[in-house]
C-alpha positions in Angstrom: 44.0 -91.7 -0.9 47.0 -93.8 -0.2 46.8 -96.8 2.1 48.9 -96.2 5.3 51.0 -98.7 6.9 50.0 -98.8 10.7 51.8 -101.1 13.1 50.0 -102.1 16.2 52.0 -101.8 19.7 51.4 -105.7 20.0 53.9 -106.2 17.3 56.7 -105.0 19.2 58.6 -106.2 22.4 58.4 -103.5 25.0 62.4 -103.5 25.0 62.5 -103.3 21.2 64.0 -100.2 19.6 61.8 -98.6 17.2 62.1 -95.3 15.1 59.4 -92.6 15.6 59.0 -91.0 12.3 57.1 -87.8 13.2 56.6 -85.5 16.3 54.0 -86.8 18.5 52.3 -84.7 20.9 50.5 -86.1 24.2 48.9 -84.0 27.2 52.1 -84.7 29.4 55.1 -84.8 26.6 56.4 -84.2 23.3 58.3 -87.0 21.6 60.6 -85.9 18.8 61.5 -88.3 15.9 64.1 -90.6 16.6 64.7 -93.9 17.9 62.9 -95.1 21.3 62.1 -98.3 23.0 58.7 -99.3 22.4 57.6 -99.4 25.9 58.4 -95.8 26.1 56.1 -94.5 23.5 52.5 -93.8 23.9 49.9 -95.8 22.2 48.8 -92.8 20.2 52.2 -93.2 18.3 51.4 -96.5 17.3 47.6 -95.8 16.4 48.7 -92.9 14.1 51.0 -95.0 12.3 54.3 -92.9 13.4 56.2 -95.9 14.4 58.4 -97.8 12.1 60.5 -101.0 13.0 64.2 -100.6 12.6 66.0 -102.8 9.9 68.2 -105.5 11.2 71.6 -104.9 12.0 74.2 -106.5 9.7 78.0 -107.1 9.6 80.4 -106.5 12.2 78.2 -103.9 14.3 75.6 -106.7 15.0 78.3 -108.9 16.7 79.3 -105.9 19.1 77.5 -106.0 22.3 77.6 -104.3 25.6 81.3 -103.9 26.7 82.2 -106.6 29.4 81.6 -105.5 33.2 84.4 -103.9 35.0 85.7 -106.1 37.8 
């Protein structure tokens, strides 16, 4: 049986964007695979090893931030 890499919720900032690799069912909600803020996902997603860190952004897209506020 292969070892599964599990990441703990404590390894992420609540505002950090992470990737949910598989569907996660909770009594109140269904989370589909995709990108979420770590604080929005339930503890069970982290405990089951369904969450991965996103690779760092490289190149020009790293320099693009939020647009300046309209005055």
